[in-house]
C-alpha positions in Angstrom: 8.2 23.3 33.6 11.2 23.5 31.2 14.7 23.1 32.1 17.3 25.2 30.6 19.5 24.4 27.6 23.1 24.7 27.0 23.6 27.8 25.2 26.0 25.8 22.9 23.1 24.1 21.5 21.7 27.9 20.1 24.9 27.9 17.9 24.8 24.5 16.8 21.2 25.3 15.3 21.6 28.3 14.0 24.5 26.7 11.8 21.8 23.5 11.6 19.0 25.8 10.1 20.0 29.4 8.8 23.3 28.2 7.2 24.3 27.3 4.0 26.0 24.6 2.4 24.5 20.9 3.7 24.2 18.8 0.9 21.2 18.0 -1.1 19.8 21.1 0.3 18.3 23.8 -1.5 18.2 26.3 1.4 16.8 26.8 4.3 13.1 28.2 4.4 12.2 30.4 7.6 10.8 27.7 10.6 8.1 28.7 12.4 8.3 29.5 16.3 7.0 26.5 17.1 9.0 24.4 15.2 12.1 25.9 16.2 11.2 25.4 20.0 10.7 21.5 18.9 13.9 21.9 16.9 15.9 22.9 20.2 15.3 19.6 21.7 14.6 17.1 18.9 18.4 18.0 17.6 19.7 16.1 20.3 16.4 13.6 21.6 15.8 12.8 17.3 18.9 13.8 15.2 18.8 11.5 12.5 15.1 12.4 12.5 16.1 16.4 12.0 18.3 15.5 9.6 16.2 13.6 7.4 13.7 16.4 7.6 16.2 18.9 7.2 17.0 17.6 3.6 13.2 17.3 2.9 11.2 19.6 0.7 9.3 20.7 3.6 12.0 22.2 5.3 13.4 24.4 2.3 9.6 25.4 0.9 7.1 27.2 2.4 3.9 27.0 1.1 3.2 29.9 -0.9 6.0 29.0 -2.9 5.0 25.5 -3.6 1.4 27.5 -4.5 3.2 29.7 -6.4 4.8 27.2 -9.2 3.2 26.6 -12.5 0.3 24.1 -12.1 1.7 21.1 -14.1 5.1 21.5 -12.1 3.5 22.1 -8.4 4.1 19.2 -6.3 0.8 20.6 -3.9 -2.6 20.8 -5.1 -4.6 23.0 -2.8 -5.1 26.4 -3.7 -5.4 28.2 -0.1 -3.7 26.7 3.1 -4.5 28.5 5.9 -3.0 32.2 6.7 -0.6 31.1 9.5 1.4 28.1 7.3 1.7 30.0 4.3 5.2 31.6 4.9 7.2 29.6 6.7 8.5 25.9 6.2 6.1 23.1 7.3 7.6 21.6 10.2 7.6 19.8 13.5 4.6 21.8 14.4 3.1 22.3 11.5 2.4 18.4 11.2 2.2 17.3 15.1 0.0 20.5 16.5 -2.2 21.5 14.1 -5.4 19.0 13.6 -4.7 18.5 17.6 -8.1 19.0 18.4 -8.9 15.9 16.1 -6.6 13.9 17.5 -7.3 11.0 20.5 -3.3 10.4 20.7 -2.8 14.6 21.3 -1.3 14.6 24.2 0.6 18.3 26.3 4.1 18.2 25.3 6.8 20.7 26.5 3.6 23.6 26.5 2.2 22.5 23.4 -0.6 20.2 21.9 1.0 17.6 19.7 -0.1 13.8 18.6 2.0 11.2 17.5 0.6 9.8 14.6 -0.1 11.7 11.4 -2.6 10.8 8.8 -3.7 11.8 5.9 -6.5 14.2 7.1 -3.4 16.4 8.2 -1.0 16.0 5.0 -4.4 17.5 3.2 -4.2 20.9 4.5 -1.3 21.5 1.3 -2.6 17.6 -0.3 -5.9 18.2 -0.9 -6.3 16.1 -3.9 -3.7 13.5 -3.6 -5.8 12.9 0.3 -9.3 12.7 -1.5 -8.4 10.2 -4.6 -6.4 7.9 -1.8 -10.0 7.3 -0.3 -11.4 6.2 -3.3 -8.2 3.2 -3.2 -8.5 -0.2 -2.3 -5.1 0.7 0.0 -7.1 2.6 1.8 -9.1 0.6 3.3 -6.9 -2.4 3.5 -7.6 -2.7 7.1 -10.7 -2.9 7.2 -11.4 -4.7 3.6 -9.5 -7.7 5.2 -11.0 -7.4 9.4 -14.4 -6.7 8.3 -14.1 -9.9 5.7 -15.1 -12.9 7.9 -14.4 -14.7 5.2 -10.8 -13.5 5.0 -10.8 -13.9 9.1 -10.9 -17.0 8.6 -8.0 -17.4 6.1 -6.3 -15.5 8.7 -7.1 -18.4 11.2 -5.8 -20.9 9.3 -2.5 -18.4 8.7 -2.0 -16.9 11.5 -3.4 -19.5 14.5 -1.4 -21.3 16.9 -1.8 -25.1 16.2 -1.6 -27.6 19.3 -1.3 -31.4 18.7 -4.4 -32.4 21.1 -4.2 -36.6 20.6 -3.7 -36.9 16.9 -5.7 -33.6 15.8 -4.0 -30.3 15.2 -6.1 -27.8 16.9 -5.8 -24.1 15.6 -6.4 -21.0 18.9 -6.9 -17.7 17.4 -4.0 -15.5 16.5 -2.8 -13.5 18.8 -3.1 -9.7 18.0 0.5 -9.3 18.0 1.2 -11.8 15.8 -1.1 -10.2 13.0 0.3 -7.0 13.5 3.7 -8.6 12.7 2.4 -10.1 9.7 -1.4 -9.6 7.7 -1.2 -5.9 9.0 1.8 -4.4 8.7 0.9 -4.0 5.3 -3.3 -3.6 5.6 -2.4 -0.7 8.7 -3.3 -1.6 11.8 -6.0 0.0 14.5 -4.5 2.4 16.5 -5.9 3.6 19.0 -5.3 5.4 22.2 -4.8 3.6 25.6 -3.4 6.2 27.9 -0.3 7.8 28.6 2.9 7.8 30.4 5.1 9.4 32.4 9.1 9.6 31.7 11.9 11.5 32.5 13.9 12.7 29.9 17.2 15.2 29.1 14.8 18.1 29.3 12.1 17.3 32.0 9.8 15.0 33.2 6.8 14.4 29.9 3.9 12.8 29.5 4.3 10.2 26.7 0.5 8.5 24.8 0.7 5.0 24.8 -0.9 3.7 21.7 -1.6 -0.4 20.5 -1.1 -1.0 16.7 2.1 1.1 16.9 4.7 1.4 15.1 3.1 0.5 11.8 2.5 1.9 8.4 0.6 -0.1 6.7 -1.5 1.5 3.5 -4.9 0.9 5.5 -3.9 1.9 9.0 -6.9 3.3 11.2 -5.7 6.3 12.9 -6.6 7.9 15.9 -8.2 11.2 14.0 -10.3 8.4 12.5 -9.1 8.8 9.3 -7.9 5.5 7.2 -4.0 5.3 5.6 -0.5 6.6 5.9 0.9 8.8 3.5 4.6 7.2 5.0 3.8 3.9 3.6 4.6 5.4 0.1 6.4 9.0 0.9 8.9 7.5 3.8 9.1 10.1 6.9 10.4 12.5 7.4 11.7 13.2 4.1 8.6 12.1 2.5 10.5 12.3 -1.0 9.0 11.7 -4.1 12.1 9.9 -5.3 11.2 7.3 -3.0 7.8 7.1 -3.6 8.1 6.3 -7.3 11.4 3.9 -6.9 9.9 0.1 -7.3 11.7 -0.8 -4.0 9.2 0.9 -1.6 6.3 -0.8 -3.2 8.0 -4.2 -2.7 7.6 -3.6 1.4 4.4 -5.8 0.4 4.1 -6.2 -3.3 6.6 -9.1 -3.4 4.5 -12.4 -3.1 3.8 -15.2 -3.5 0.7 -13.8 -2.9 1.2 -10.3 -4.5 4.7 -10.8 -6.7 4.5 -7.7 -8.3 8.3 -7.0 -7.2 10.0 -10.1 -7.8 8.4 -10.5 -11.7 8.9 -6.5 -12.1 12.8 -7.1 -10.7 13.2 -10.0 -13.7 11.2 -8.2 -16.5 12.5 -6.1 -19.2 12.1 -3.3 -17.7 13.2 -4.1 -14.2 16.2 -5.1 -16.4 16.6 -1.6 -17.6 15.8 0.1 -14.1 18.4 -1.8 -12.6 21.0 -1.0 -15.4 19.8 2.3 -15.8 18.7 3.7 -13.1 21.8 6.1 -11.5 21.1 8.1 -14.2 17.3 9.5 -13.7 15.8 11.8 -12.4 13.4 10.9 -9.4 11.9 14.0 -8.2 10.7 16.0 -11.4 7.5 16.8 -12.1 5.8 16.5 -13.9 7.7 13.3 -15.0 9.2 13.1 -18.7 9.0 10.1 -20.1 12.2 9.5 -22.2 14.1 12.0 -21.0 13.8 11.6 -16.9 13.1 7.7 -16.8 14.1 5.6 -19.9 11.3 2.3 -18.7 8.5 2.5 -16.1 8.6 1.8 -12.6 5.9 0.9 -10.5 4.8 4.6 -9.7 5.0 5.6 -13.4 2.2 2.9 -14.4 -0.3 3.6 -11.6 0.7 6.7 -9.8 2.9 9.8 -11.6 2.0 12.6 -13.8 4.0 11.5 -16.6 4.4 14.1 -19.4 6.2 14.1 -22.9 9.4 16.3 -24.1 7.1 18.9 -25.2 5.2 18.9 -22.0 2.4 17.0 -23.2 0.5 14.8 -21.0 0.6 11.3 -21.0 -0.8 10.7 -18.0 -3.0 12.7 -15.0 -1.1 12.2 -12.0 -3.5 9.9 -9.5 -3.5 8.6 -5.3 -6.4 6.6 -6.2 -3.9 3.7 -8.1 -6.7 2.1 -9.4 -7.4 4.7 -11.8 -5.4 2.8 -14.7 -6.5 -0.7 -13.6 -9.5 -2.2 -15.3 -9.2 -5.3 -13.6 -8.9 -6.5 -9.8 -6.2 -9.7 -10.7 -4.7 -11.0 -7.2 -5.6 -11.2 -3.3 -9.4 -13.1 -4.7 -9.9 -16.2 -5.4 -11.0 -14.9 -8.9 -9.7 -12.3 -11.2 -12.7 -9.6 -11.6 -13.7 -6.1 -12.9 -12.3 -3.8 -10.5 -14.8 -2.9 -7.4 -17.2 0.5 -7.6 -16.4 1.4 -4.4 -13.5 0.9 -2.2 -14.7 -0.7 0.2 -14.8 -4.1 -0.8 -16.0 -5.6 2.5 -19.4 -4.7 1.9 -19.7 -6.5 -1.3 -21.7 -9.7 -0.8 -21.9 -12.7 -3.1 -25.4 -14.6 -3.3 -24.6 -17.1 -0.9 -24.0 -14.4 1.1 -20.4 -14.4 1.0 -18.5 -11.0 1.1 -17.1 -12.0 -2.1 -17.2 -9.5 -5.3 -17.7 -13.7 -7.4 -18.6 -15.9 -6.8 -17.6 -19.8 -6.3 -18.1 -20.7 -10.0 -16.6 -17.4 -11.2 -19.6 -15.6 -12.0 -19.3 -11.5 -11.2 -21.4 -9.7 -9.0 -21.8 -7.1 -11.8 -23.6 -4.6 -9.9 -20.3 -4.2 -7.2 -18.3 -4.3 -10.2 -17.2 -1.4 -12.5 -19.0 -1.9 -16.0 -17.6 -2.2 -19.6 -17.5 1.4 -20.7 -15.5 2.2 -17.2 -13.4 -0.7 -18.0 -12.2 0.9 -21.3 -11.5 4.2 -19.7 -9.4 3.0 -17.3 -7.3 0.3 -19.9 -7.3 3.3 -22.3 -5.6 5.4 -20.1 -3.2 2.3 -18.7 -2.5 1.7 -22.3 -1.9 5.7 -23.2 1.4 5.4 -20.6 2.6 1.6 -22.6 2.0 3.6 -25.2 4.7 6.5 -24.6 7.1 4.0 -25.5 5.4 0.9 -27.2 3.4 1.0 -31.0 -0.2 0.2 -30.9 0.4 -3.1 -32.2 3.3 -4.1 -29.3 0.5 -2.2 -27.1 -2.9 -4.3 -28.0 -1.3 -7.5 -28.5 0.5 -7.2 -25.1 -3.2 -5.9 -23.8 -4.8 -8.8 -25.7 -2.5 -11.9 -24.4 -2.9 -10.9 -21.0 -6.6 -10.3 -20.9 -6.5 -14.2 -22.1 -4.1 -14.9 -19.4 -6.8 -13.8 -16.7 -9.5 -16.1 -18.7 -7.3 -18.6 -18.9 -6.4 -18.7 -14.7 -9.6 -18.2 -14.0 -10.8 -21.2 -15.4 -8.0 -23.1 -13.9 -9.5 -21.9 -10.3 -13.1 -23.1 -11.3 -11.8 -26.3 -11.8 -9.7 -26.2 -8.7 -13.0 -24.9 -7.1 -14.7 -27.6 -8.8 -13.3 -29.9 -6.8 -12.5 -28.1 -3.7 -16.9 -28.0 -3.7 -17.4 -31.3 -4.9 -15.3 -32.5 -0.8 -17.7 -30.2 0.6 -20.6 -31.3 -0.9 -19.7 -35.1 0.0 -18.7 -33.9 3.5 -15.5 -34.8 3.2 -14.2 -31.9 3.9 -15.7 -29.7 6.0 -16.0 -26.4 4.8 -18.5 -23.8 5.6 -19.9 -22.8 8.4 -16.3 -24.4 9.5 -12.6 -22.9 8.3 -12.6 -23.7 4.5 -9.2 -22.8 4.2 -7.7 -25.3 6.8 -7.7 -28.5 5.6 -5.3 -30.0 3.5 -7.6 -30.2 0.3 -8.3 -26.7 1.4 -4.9 -24.9 1.1 -4.2 -26.9 -1.8 -7.1 -25.0 -3.2 -5.8 -22.2 -1.5 -2.4 -22.0 -3.2 -4.2 -22.5 -6.7 -5.6 -18.7 -6.6 -3.6 -17.4 -3.6 -0.6 -18.0 -5.4 -0.5 -19.6 -8.6 -2.7 -17.6 -10.6 -1.8 -14.5 -8.9 2.0 -15.2 -10.4 0.6 -16.3 -13.9 -1.3 -12.5 -14.0 1.4 -10.4 -12.5 4.0 -12.3 -15.5 1.5 -11.8 -18.3 0.8 -8.3 -17.3 4.9 -7.3 -16.7 6.1 -9.7 -19.0 8.2 -11.6 -16.6 8.0 -14.9 -18.1 9.6 -17.3 -16.0 7.5 -16.7 -13.1 4.7 -18.0 -15.7 5.7 -21.2 -16.4 7.7 -22.7 -13.3 8.3 -20.1 -10.3 5.1 -20.5 -8.5 3.4 -20.5 -12.4 1.7 -22.7 -14.9 3.5 -25.6 -13.8 3.2 -25.7 -9.8 -1.0 -24.7 -10.8 -0.7 -27.7 -12.8 0.7 -29.9 -10.5 -1.8 -28.3 -7.8 -4.3 -29.5 -9.5 -3.2 -33.1 -9.4 -2.3 -33.4 -6.4 -5.9 -32.2 -5.2 -7.7 -34.9 -7.7 -5.5 -36.9 -5.8 -6.1 -35.9 -2.3 -10.0 -36.0 -2.7 -9.7 -39.2 -4.7 -8.5 -40.7 -1.4 -11.0 -38.8 0.6 -14.1 -40.5 -1.3 -11.7 -44.0 -1.4 -11.4 -43.4 2.6 -15.4 -42.8 3.0 -16.2 -45.4 0.6 -14.3 -48.0 2.7 -16.2 -46.6 5.9 
């Protein structure tokens, strides 16, 4: 049963939701009766959320208005939305109640069937193309690609497992669920599951709330209670869901900072990052389409990988894509070797000749059936080079790409040298290797650093021209030093074996 609410609250709400003059607001679009009912409580219960949403486009523009914008400037991709959603704002009820039957996390809440975890399938109501594209993205399947790959499971064990001293030897216990959620799955996404419900006394009444495991989380490959993958809030932080936030590299830095994925650190010290840091206050991060040279003077992560870009004559430079890999001919991090991008986003299903869930063999050769072919690489390379060519001449662009792809070849060769040392140690039984954990012994951990940290740093540095990271900061110095250390450890192991 609902409790009465103070009359003054409705006066405040009238000023907030129907008045003018709030900073950053265009206007207040009409809200549905359901959303107004939500707001009548949440202006007190969660005022920060309400304020954030008030200043969003969702609060200020109706879907009908958004769909009436000329195609190149539209921020929604659906050509039609349900009639009942067209003529009012996209508010609390429109995101948290319209697909209640599809959500296992749905509970009765103050007279409504409400769910907590808003998923890409909910956003798909208005952002259809983006939701479909995102499912082609490795990010959308990041949870499964990590947790359903037995080899990566062993890497997680080597990193997150609780180590204890048994006699004179270290033993590793399986990692706790909360440890994985606090580390790897913070970015890859947790598996959010419904555990039941709990009743709580609130200022308005005693209410039932769903209890979730794996929550909170905004990981890119989160498994949602409606059976979908991903979280739009990973980049478009709730509840403003801002284009500006998604376009700024600080957003990407949440997961791409290193040392395994040092993209943001390298971008920050590159010439592009220098220009962004110096001039970003003068740029327009909200304009759609994004005008190269006018709205921004240098690329951010979104410029190269996601955004719809045009020149000042509105000629399209690159189409918007939430697949993220549409402009990527190479996959340069996270694996033992860089390789052409996978055809399928569910990369945990790939098996090499040894049955390992890897897109390459241990000698560096590719599992070609699972990877895009040369023609598709050329198409993606041309798409990315078109972005580069909006600001740079042909010789600059081609010279940069030739250098980058030679770096890929070079780092793969250095990784093979490290892997040859490792394979030799496994073969001679000086390291255990498979079926035991191939990542947890001293020599194995040095091997992991070779490809997981050092090769990645060199490749990212070459891609973004962040020089020091290609040499001294986890770059070529550490790669060459690490190989010498691996050689020494293996030699010492060989001598010990001879003396037994």
